C-alpha positions as CSV (number, residue, x, y, z in Angstrom):
1,M,39.1,-22.7,-56.9
2,G,37.2,-26.0,-56.1
3,L,37.6,-27.0,-52.4
4,D,39.2,-23.6,-51.6
5,D,36.0,-21.7,-52.7
6,R,34.2,-21.3,-49.4
7,D,31.3,-19.4,-50.9
8,A,30.6,-22.2,-53.3
9,L,30.9,-24.8,-50.6
10,A,28.5,-22.8,-48.4
11,T,26.0,-22.8,-51.2
12,L,26.3,-26.6,-51.4
13,R,26.1,-27.0,-47.6
14,D,22.9,-24.9,-47.5
15,A,21.4,-27.0,-50.2
16,F,21.7,-30.1,-48.1
17,D,20.8,-28.5,-44.8
18,P,17.5,-30.0,-43.5
19,E,16.9,-26.8,-41.5
20,A,16.9,-24.9,-44.8
21,G,14.4,-27.2,-46.4
22,S,16.6,-29.7,-48.3
23,G,13.8,-32.4,-48.4
24,E,13.1,-31.9,-52.2
25,L,16.8,-32.2,-53.1
26,I,17.4,-35.3,-51.0
27,H,14.2,-36.9,-52.4
28,R,15.2,-36.2,-56.0
29,F,18.7,-37.5,-55.4
30,Y,17.5,-40.9,-54.2
31,T,14.8,-41.1,-56.9
32,R,17.4,-40.4,-59.6
33,W,19.9,-42.9,-58.1
34,F,17.3,-45.7,-57.9
35,A,16.2,-44.9,-61.5
36,V,19.6,-45.2,-63.0
37,D,20.8,-48.1,-60.9
38,G,17.8,-50.3,-60.0
39,A,19.8,-52.7,-57.9
40,V,20.6,-50.0,-55.4
41,R,16.9,-49.8,-54.2
42,D,17.1,-53.3,-52.8
43,L,19.9,-52.2,-50.4
44,F,17.7,-49.7,-48.6
45,P,14.6,-50.2,-46.3
46,P,11.1,-49.7,-47.8
47,D,10.6,-46.5,-45.7
48,M,13.3,-44.0,-46.7
49,D,12.4,-41.1,-44.3
50,R,15.1,-41.9,-41.7
51,Q,17.7,-42.6,-44.4
52,R,17.0,-39.3,-46.1
53,T,17.3,-37.4,-42.8
54,V,20.6,-39.1,-41.8
55,F,22.1,-38.4,-45.3
56,A,21.1,-34.7,-45.3
57,K,22.6,-34.2,-41.8
58,A,25.8,-36.0,-42.7
59,M,26.3,-34.0,-45.9
60,T,25.6,-30.7,-44.1
61,W,28.2,-31.6,-41.5
62,L,30.7,-32.7,-44.1
63,F,30.4,-29.5,-46.2
64,G,30.7,-27.5,-43.0
65,E,34.0,-29.2,-42.2
66,L,35.2,-28.5,-45.7
67,I,34.4,-24.9,-45.3
68,A,36.4,-24.8,-42.1
69,Q,39.3,-26.5,-43.8
70,R,39.2,-29.4,-41.3
71,A,40.2,-32.8,-42.7
72,D,40.9,-35.3,-40.0
73,E,37.4,-36.0,-38.7
74,P,35.7,-36.0,-42.1
75,V,38.3,-38.4,-43.6
76,A,37.9,-40.7,-40.6
77,F,34.1,-40.5,-40.7
78,L,34.0,-41.2,-44.5
79,A,36.4,-44.1,-44.3
80,Q,34.4,-45.7,-41.5
81,L,31.2,-45.1,-43.5
82,G,32.8,-46.8,-46.5
83,R,33.9,-49.8,-44.5
84,D,30.5,-50.0,-42.8
85,H,28.5,-49.8,-46.0
86,R,30.0,-53.1,-47.1
87,K,27.3,-54.7,-44.9
88,Y,24.7,-53.5,-47.3
89,G,26.3,-55.2,-50.3
90,V,27.6,-51.9,-51.8
91,T,29.9,-52.4,-54.7
92,Q,32.3,-50.2,-56.7
93,R,29.6,-49.8,-59.4
94,H,27.2,-48.4,-56.8
95,Y,29.7,-45.7,-56.0
96,D,29.9,-44.7,-59.6
97,S,26.1,-44.4,-60.0
98,M,25.8,-42.5,-56.7
99,Q,28.4,-39.9,-57.8
100,D,26.7,-39.3,-61.1
101,A,23.2,-39.1,-59.5
102,L,24.4,-36.7,-56.8
103,L,26.2,-34.3,-59.2
104,T,23.3,-34.3,-61.7
105,T,20.7,-33.7,-58.9
106,L,22.8,-30.8,-57.5
107,R,23.1,-29.2,-60.9
108,S,19.4,-29.4,-61.6
109,H,18.4,-28.2,-58.1
110,L,20.8,-25.2,-58.2
111,I,20.4,-24.5,-61.9
112,E,19.7,-20.8,-61.4
113,R,23.0,-20.4,-59.5
114,W,25.0,-23.0,-61.3
115,D,28.3,-21.6,-62.8
116,D,31.8,-22.9,-63.3
117,R,32.8,-22.1,-59.7
118,L,29.9,-24.0,-58.2
119,A,30.3,-26.9,-60.7
120,D,34.0,-27.2,-59.8
121,A,33.4,-27.1,-56.1
122,A,30.6,-29.7,-56.3
123,Q,32.6,-32.0,-58.5
124,Q,35.7,-31.9,-56.3
125,A,33.7,-32.3,-53.1
126,V,31.6,-35.2,-54.3
127,M,34.6,-37.0,-55.9
128,L,36.5,-36.6,-52.6
129,I,33.5,-37.9,-50.5
130,V,32.9,-40.9,-52.8
131,G,36.6,-41.5,-53.3
132,I,37.4,-41.8,-49.6
133,M,34.4,-44.2,-49.0
134,R,35.3,-46.3,-52.0
135,G,39.0,-46.5,-51.1
136,A,38.3,-47.5,-47.5
137,A,35.8,-50.1,-48.5
138,D,38.2,-51.6,-51.1
139,A,41.1,-51.7,-48.6
140,E,39.1,-53.5,-45.9
141,K,39.7,-57.2,-46.1
142,G,37.8,-58.5,-43.1
143,P,34.2,-59.6,-43.2
144,P,31.6,-56.8,-43.4
145,F,29.4,-58.4,-40.7
146,V,29.0,-61.2,-38.2
147,D,25.9,-63.3,-37.7
148,G,24.7,-64.9,-34.5
149,S,21.9,-66.7,-32.8
150,V,19.8,-65.4,-29.8
151,V,20.4,-67.8,-26.9
152,D,18.6,-65.8,-24.1
153,H,16.0,-63.1,-23.9
154,I,15.2,-61.7,-20.5
155,R,12.3,-59.2,-20.1
156,A,13.9,-57.1,-17.4
157,T,11.2,-54.4,-17.1
158,R,8.1,-53.5,-19.0
159,D,10.1,-51.9,-21.8
160,V,13.7,-53.2,-21.4
161,S,15.0,-56.5,-22.6
162,V,18.4,-58.2,-22.1
163,V,19.3,-60.2,-25.2
164,R,22.2,-62.5,-25.3
165,L,23.7,-64.0,-28.5
166,Q,26.2,-66.5,-29.6
167,L,28.0,-65.2,-32.6
168,D,29.3,-67.5,-35.4
169,E,32.7,-66.0,-34.9
170,P,34.0,-63.4,-32.4
171,L,33.4,-59.7,-33.0
172,H,36.3,-57.5,-32.1
173,F,35.5,-54.2,-30.4
174,H,36.7,-52.0,-27.6
175,A,34.5,-51.7,-24.5
176,G,32.3,-48.7,-24.9
177,Q,31.9,-48.9,-28.6
178,Y,28.6,-49.6,-30.4
179,V,27.6,-51.7,-33.4
180,T,24.8,-51.6,-36.0
181,V,22.4,-54.5,-35.7
182,Q,19.8,-56.0,-38.1
183,V,17.1,-58.3,-36.7
184,P,14.9,-60.7,-38.6
185,Q,11.7,-58.9,-37.8
186,W,12.9,-55.8,-39.8
187,P,15.4,-56.7,-42.6
188,R,17.5,-53.8,-43.9
189,R,16.7,-51.6,-40.9
190,W,20.0,-51.3,-39.1
191,R,20.0,-49.8,-35.6
192,Y,22.8,-48.8,-33.2
193,L,23.2,-50.9,-30.1
194,S,26.0,-51.0,-27.5
195,P,27.3,-54.3,-26.2
196,S,27.0,-54.5,-22.4
197,I,30.0,-56.8,-22.0
198,P,33.5,-56.6,-23.3
199,A,34.5,-58.5,-26.5
200,D,34.5,-62.2,-25.8
201,R,36.8,-64.7,-27.5
202,S,34.0,-67.4,-27.7
203,G,31.6,-65.0,-29.5
204,A,29.2,-64.3,-26.6
205,I,27.7,-60.9,-26.7
206,E,24.9,-59.1,-24.8
207,F,22.7,-56.1,-25.5
208,H,20.2,-54.1,-23.4
209,V,17.4,-52.7,-25.5
210,R,14.6,-50.3,-24.5
211,S,11.4,-50.2,-26.5
212,V,11.0,-46.6,-27.7
213,A,7.5,-45.3,-28.5
214,G,7.2,-45.3,-32.3
215,G,10.4,-47.3,-32.7
216,M,9.6,-50.2,-34.9
217,V,12.9,-52.1,-34.4
218,S,13.3,-51.6,-30.7
219,T,9.7,-52.5,-30.1
220,A,10.1,-55.7,-32.2
221,I,13.3,-56.6,-30.3
222,V,11.7,-56.2,-26.8
223,G,8.3,-57.8,-27.8
224,E,9.1,-60.4,-30.4
225,T,12.7,-61.7,-30.0
226,A,12.7,-65.5,-29.7
227,L,15.5,-68.0,-29.0
228,G,17.2,-69.0,-32.2
229,D,16.5,-65.7,-34.0
230,R,19.4,-64.8,-36.3
231,W,20.9,-61.3,-35.9
232,R,23.5,-59.6,-38.1
233,L,26.1,-57.3,-36.5
234,S,28.3,-54.8,-38.4
235,N,31.8,-53.6,-37.4
236,P,32.1,-51.3,-34.3
237,H,31.9,-47.5,-34.1
238,G,32.7,-45.0,-31.4
239,A,35.7,-44.0,-29.3
240,M,34.3,-43.7,-25.8
241,H,36.8,-45.0,-23.3
242,V,38.5,-44.6,-19.9
243,D,42.1,-43.7,-19.8
244,R,43.5,-45.7,-16.8
245,N,46.3,-43.1,-16.4
246,G,43.9,-40.1,-16.9
247,G,42.6,-39.7,-13.4
248,D,39.4,-40.6,-11.6
249,V,36.1,-41.1,-13.6
250,L,32.5,-40.0,-13.4
251,M,30.0,-42.1,-15.3
252,V,26.3,-41.1,-15.8
253,A,24.0,-43.7,-17.4
254,G,20.3,-43.2,-18.2
255,G,18.3,-46.4,-18.7
256,T,19.9,-48.7,-21.2
257,G,22.7,-46.1,-21.7
258,L,24.1,-48.2,-18.9
259,A,25.2,-50.9,-21.5
260,P,28.5,-49.3,-22.8
261,L,29.5,-48.0,-19.4
262,R,28.9,-51.5,-17.9
263,S,31.1,-52.9,-20.6
264,I,33.9,-50.5,-19.7
265,I,33.5,-51.2,-16.0
266,M,33.7,-55.0,-16.6
267,N,36.8,-54.5,-18.8
268,L,38.4,-52.4,-16.0
269,A,37.8,-55.2,-13.6
270,R,40.5,-57.2,-15.3
271,W,43.0,-55.0,-13.4
272,G,43.5,-55.0,-9.7
273,Q,44.1,-51.2,-9.6
274,N,42.1,-48.6,-11.4
275,P,41.2,-44.9,-11.1
276,R,38.2,-44.4,-8.9
277,V,34.9,-44.7,-10.8
278,H,31.6,-43.3,-9.6
279,L,28.6,-44.4,-11.6
280,F,25.2,-42.7,-11.4
281,F,22.6,-45.1,-12.9
282,G,19.3,-43.3,-13.4
283,A,15.7,-44.1,-14.6
284,K,12.2,-42.8,-14.3
285,Y,11.0,-45.3,-11.6
286,P,12.9,-47.4,-9.1
287,C,11.8,-50.5,-10.9
288,D,13.5,-49.3,-14.1
289,L,16.9,-49.7,-12.5
290,Y,17.1,-53.2,-13.9
291,D,20.7,-54.1,-13.4
292,L,21.5,-53.1,-9.8
293,Q,22.3,-56.7,-8.8
294,T,25.1,-57.0,-11.3
295,L,26.5,-53.6,-10.5
296,W,26.5,-54.5,-6.8
297,Q,28.3,-57.8,-7.5
298,V,31.0,-55.9,-9.5
299,A,31.3,-53.1,-6.9
300,S,31.5,-55.6,-4.0
301,T,34.8,-57.1,-5.4
302,N,36.2,-53.9,-6.9
303,P,36.7,-51.1,-4.3
304,W,37.5,-48.5,-6.9
305,L,33.8,-48.6,-8.1
306,S,31.0,-46.7,-6.4
307,V,27.4,-46.9,-7.7
308,T,24.6,-44.5,-6.9
309,P,21.0,-45.4,-8.2
310,V,18.8,-42.5,-9.2
311,S,15.1,-42.4,-10.0
312,E,12.9,-39.4,-10.9
313,Y,10.1,-40.8,-8.8
314,S,10.4,-42.3,-5.3
315,S,7.8,-45.1,-5.8
316,D,6.9,-47.6,-8.5
317,P,3.8,-47.6,-10.7
318,P,1.3,-50.5,-10.3
319,W,2.5,-52.3,-13.4
320,A,5.9,-52.8,-11.7
321,A,4.5,-55.8,-9.8
322,D,4.6,-57.8,-13.0
323,F,8.4,-57.7,-13.1
324,P,11.2,-58.7,-10.7
325,R,11.5,-56.4,-7.7
326,V,14.5,-54.0,-8.1
327,E,16.0,-52.8,-4.9
328,P,19.5,-51.5,-4.2
329,P,21.3,-54.4,-2.5
330,R,22.8,-53.7,1.0
331,G,26.2,-52.1,0.5
332,L,25.2,-50.1,-2.5
333,H,24.7,-46.3,-2.2
334,V,21.3,-45.2,-1.1
335,R,19.0,-44.5,-4.0
336,Q,18.6,-40.7,-4.8
337,T,15.5,-39.1,-6.1
338,G,15.5,-36.6,-8.9
339,T,16.8,-36.2,-12.5
340,L,20.3,-37.3,-13.3
341,P,21.5,-33.7,-14.0
342,E,20.1,-32.5,-10.7
343,V,21.5,-35.4,-8.6
344,V,24.9,-35.6,-10.2
345,T,25.6,-31.9,-9.8
346,R,24.5,-32.0,-6.1
347,Y,27.8,-33.7,-5.5
348,G,29.9,-30.9,-7.0
349,S,31.5,-30.0,-10.3
350,W,33.4,-33.2,-11.0
351,S,35.9,-30.9,-12.7
352,D,38.8,-33.2,-11.9
353,R,37.2,-36.3,-13.5
354,Q,37.1,-38.0,-16.8
355,I,33.3,-37.9,-17.6
356,L,31.3,-40.4,-19.6
357,V,27.6,-39.8,-20.2
358,C,25.3,-42.3,-21.9
359,G,21.5,-42.4,-22.5
360,G,18.8,-40.6,-24.4
361,P,19.8,-37.4,-26.3
362,A,17.8,-35.1,-24.1
363,M,19.3,-36.5,-20.9
364,V,22.9,-36.5,-22.3
365,A,22.5,-32.8,-23.5
366,A,21.0,-31.7,-20.1
367,T,23.6,-33.5,-18.1
368,R,26.4,-32.2,-20.1
369,A,25.1,-28.6,-19.9
370,A,24.6,-29.0,-16.1
371,L,28.1,-30.3,-15.6
372,I,29.7,-27.5,-17.6
373,A,27.6,-24.9,-15.8
374,K,29.0,-26.4,-12.5
375,G,32.6,-26.1,-13.7
376,A,33.4,-29.3,-15.5
377,D,35.8,-29.1,-18.5
378,P,33.7,-29.8,-21.7
379,R,36.8,-31.3,-23.3
380,R,36.8,-34.1,-20.7
381,I,33.2,-35.0,-21.3
382,Q,32.7,-38.0,-23.6
383,H,29.4,-39.2,-25.1
384,D,28.2,-40.9,-28.2
385,P,26.6,-38.7,-31.0
386,L,23.4,-37.1,-29.7
387,D,21.6,-37.8,-32.9
388,G,21.8,-41.4,-34.0
C-alpha cells in the first residue's frame, strides 16, 4: 500500500515525534549517517542538539501531512529545503547516503514491528522526501548564498543592534520575507533574520537583532559585530505580505519583530495610495521602542499609516540612561501601557482587517488568540512559523 497505508505512516510519524521520545532514533540516524559518509559531518555545527530537534519536528509534520493526504505544502516545503540546503555544500552523493542511513535506522529502531507494509511505506516516504529535495536543488541554477560586509553597527538599546551590510551582489526577496544568516563568530550556525528594508538594487541590507538569553549567535551579533565582518546570507523564505487590494491592515510588532513589518511599510510607501495601516509597536520598557523616529518619519509623509507605541511598563529602568532617549515624536499616537494582546484588542476586533503579527513565539501566540477571541478571522492572520 505504501503511501496509502495510513497506519504504517502513523507508526513512522510517531517514531519521529519528539513528544513521544524520538531522541534515540534521531541520534542514531545522524550517528549512522556521519559514520557512512564522513564528509557530511563537516556540513553541520559542532553542537547538534538544535539540528536534531528541528529535524524531528519537520519529519513529524511531513508524515502528518502524508497521513492527511495533503501534498501542496509538503512539496513546497521540501523543494525550498532542497534549494536552501545548497548553502551547506550538500551534493547529490550526500542525498544518497542520507536516504540509506535513514531507512536503515528506521528498520533497526522499529525492528519488532517491521514488516513488509511498514518497509514499503518507509521506503516510499523517504524516497519521496529525498527525491523532492534532490530535484529542487538540482534544478536551481542561481547562487546558493550571497556574501556581504558589515558597514554599520548601531547599538540601539541594551540588547538590540541595527546591523547594515553591503552585499557583494543584490539579494532578491519580497518585503516581509526572512533569510538565514551565518556570521563569522559562529560558522555553520545559520539563524533566521528578517531584513528591515525592502530589497535594494545596490545590495544594501539592514537587520534588527535582539540578544536572546542563551542565544549564542544573537548574543555574538549584538556584542561582537565589527565593521568589515563578512556575513553569508541564504535565499529568502516566508510569504507574509500585504494585499493592496485586500482591505485595511493591522500590524502588531513585538521588539525586533518590527523588522519585516517595517520592510513592508517602506515598500508600500512607493505608492501614493494604500489601504490604511495601523501598526502597534510594543516592547517591555519605553526605551526598547528603538525605531520610533523612523516610523514617525514614514508616517508623517504617508497619511495611510498610523503608529501606536506600546510598553508593558510606563517608566524606564536605570540602565536606559546609557542609550539614546526614545520618546514618541510629536504627531505620533500617545504611547499605551500594557501587553500587546491587551492594548490591541482594546481597540476592537479588527475583524475587517488583514492582520500581520511578528515577534517572539509567546507574544505571537497570545496576540493571535486574543484577536480570534475578539472576533478576528483566523484565516486573515499572518505570522511566520512560531517555532523557528
